[in-house]
Structures are given as structure tokens and as C-alpha cells.
C-alpha positions in Angstrom: -33.8 33.4 9.0 -35.2 32.4 5.7 -36.5 29.4 3.9 -33.4 29.1 1.8 -31.6 26.8 4.2 -29.3 29.1 6.2 -29.0 31.2 9.3 -27.1 34.4 8.7 -24.7 34.0 11.6 -24.7 30.2 12.2 -21.4 28.8 13.2 -19.8 31.9 14.7 -19.1 30.4 18.2 -21.2 32.9 20.3 -23.6 31.9 23.0 -27.4 31.9 23.1 -28.9 35.2 24.2 -28.0 37.9 21.8 -31.4 39.5 22.3 -34.4 40.0 20.0 -35.4 43.7 19.8 -36.3 43.3 16.1 -37.0 40.4 13.8 -33.4 40.3 12.6 -32.2 40.1 16.2 -34.6 37.2 16.7 -33.2 35.4 13.7 -29.7 35.9 15.0 -30.5 34.7 18.5 -32.3 31.6 17.0 -29.3 30.9 14.8 -27.1 31.0 18.0 -29.5 28.7 19.8 -29.0 26.0 17.1 -25.3 26.6 17.0 -25.2 26.0 20.8 -27.4 22.9 20.4 -25.1 21.5 17.7 -22.0 22.3 19.7 -23.6 20.5 22.7 -23.9 17.3 20.7 -20.5 17.6 19.1 -18.9 18.0 22.6 -21.3 15.5 24.3 -22.1 18.3 26.7 -25.4 17.5 28.5 -25.6 20.9 30.3 -25.2 22.9 27.0 -27.9 20.8 25.3 -30.3 21.2 28.3 -29.8 25.0 28.2 -31.4 25.0 24.8 -34.8 23.8 26.2 -37.8 25.3 28.0 -39.5 23.0 30.5 -41.7 21.2 30.1 -40.6 20.2 26.6 -42.3 17.7 24.3 -40.2 15.4 22.1 -42.0 13.3 19.4 -40.0 10.4 18.0 -40.8 6.9 16.9 -44.5 8.0 16.7 -44.6 8.7 20.4 -44.7 11.9 22.3 -42.7 12.3 25.5 -43.1 15.2 28.0 -40.1 16.0 30.0 -41.3 18.1 32.9 -38.1 18.8 34.7 -34.3 18.9 34.4 -33.8 15.4 35.8 -36.1 13.8 33.2 -34.5 15.8 30.3 -31.0 15.0 31.5 -31.9 11.3 31.7 -33.2 11.4 28.1 -30.1 13.3 26.8 -27.7 11.0 28.6 -29.4 8.0 26.9 -29.2 9.7 23.5 -25.6 10.6 23.9 -24.7 7.1 24.9 -26.4 5.8 21.8 -24.6 8.3 19.6 -21.3 7.4 21.2 -21.9 3.7 20.6 -22.5 4.5 16.9 -19.3 6.5 16.7 -20.9 9.9 16.1 -18.2 12.6 16.1 -20.0 15.5 14.5 -23.5 16.8 13.7 -24.4 19.3 11.0 -27.7 20.9 10.2 -29.2 22.7 7.2 -32.2 25.0 7.7 -35.1 23.8 5.6 -37.6 26.4 6.7 -38.2 29.0 9.5 -40.9 31.4 10.6 -40.7 33.9 13.4 -43.8 35.6 14.7 -43.5 37.7 17.8 -42.2 35.5 20.6 -42.8 32.2 18.8 -40.9 30.5 16.0 -41.1 27.3 13.9 -37.9 25.9 12.4 -37.2 22.8 10.4 -33.7 21.4 10.2 -32.2 18.6 8.2 -29.5 16.9 10.3 -26.5 14.7 9.4 -24.6 13.0 12.2 -21.2 11.7 11.0 -18.5 9.4 12.1 -14.9 10.7 12.7 -14.1 9.9 9.0 -16.9 12.2 7.9 -19.3 9.4 6.8 -23.0 10.1 7.5 -24.3 7.6 10.0 -27.7 9.2 10.6 -29.7 11.7 8.4 -33.1 13.0 9.6 -35.4 16.0 9.8 -36.6 17.7 12.9 -39.3 20.3 13.3 -38.8 22.7 16.3 -41.2 25.0 18.1 -39.5 27.8 19.9 -40.4 30.5 22.4 -38.6 33.6 23.5 -37.8 33.7 27.2 -36.3 37.1 28.0 -33.5 37.7 25.5 -33.1 33.9 24.8 -34.9 31.6 22.4 -35.5 28.0 23.7 -37.0 24.8 22.3 -40.4 23.8 23.5 -41.2 20.9 21.2 -39.3 18.7 18.8 -40.9 16.5 16.2 -38.4 14.0 14.7 -39.2 12.5 11.3 
């Protein structure tokens, strides 16, 4: 993972958890995490999105921080978000890596997102900053800051 806007293996359809025995493996596993996260939104798959998080997780948006301590709280938040996206006609989400840094079992990643209607028109464009940790072979999101 580099600061040039791309994950080496993003978009390859694998699942999270390819392991992280070396920094390159960490970058590959983190790329897979975000591919899974994106696919969860594209498929409106609450479980797949939830699998991308560690608990508790902190999400900052609209200048407020929210702590989701358990699955039920996180699911409730994701359900509300997906309902809002459905109402806006969001059919696809895409991201570009703005920056990334991996250090041991922690990582910081910034992504620019575009959420589009079925005809490919951007409905929402925003930036999110992610704090990640490694749990076993998987990388998971511990904090999101939405700009």
C-alpha cells in the first residue's frame, strides 16, 4: 500500500484474511478488507460490512463521535445508513486510496469515496480516514473519521 492512490490487489474478489507475515502481506490483507467493505455496500450486505469492524468501533461524522460497543448497535447504524443510500438510489461505491501507512499491527488509511446511481452519476463524494488493527490474520476497522 502506498500513498499513490492504489492497493496492489484491490478488486480481485477474495475475502478478508489473507494473512500478514510481512508488510507486503499486510498491504494485501488491508486491500482485501476495503474490497470486502466496498462489496458489502454494493450488495447492501449488512453482515459483510459488520465483518470489517472491530468492536467497539468509533465513527465520527457530522462533527460527532459515536461509539458502537456491540454487534446490535453497529447493525442498527449500518441498517439506517443502507436505508438512506437506497433512498438516494446508490447502486455502486468506489474508492481511491489517498494515503496509507502500516506499522506493525496498526494502520492508517485515507480513502476518497464516490457513491453513484445506477446510471453512474456521482451522488455522494467524500473522504474517510480509517484506523485499523490486525486481529489474527485479519485487519479490521477500529475508527472512521468522515470528512
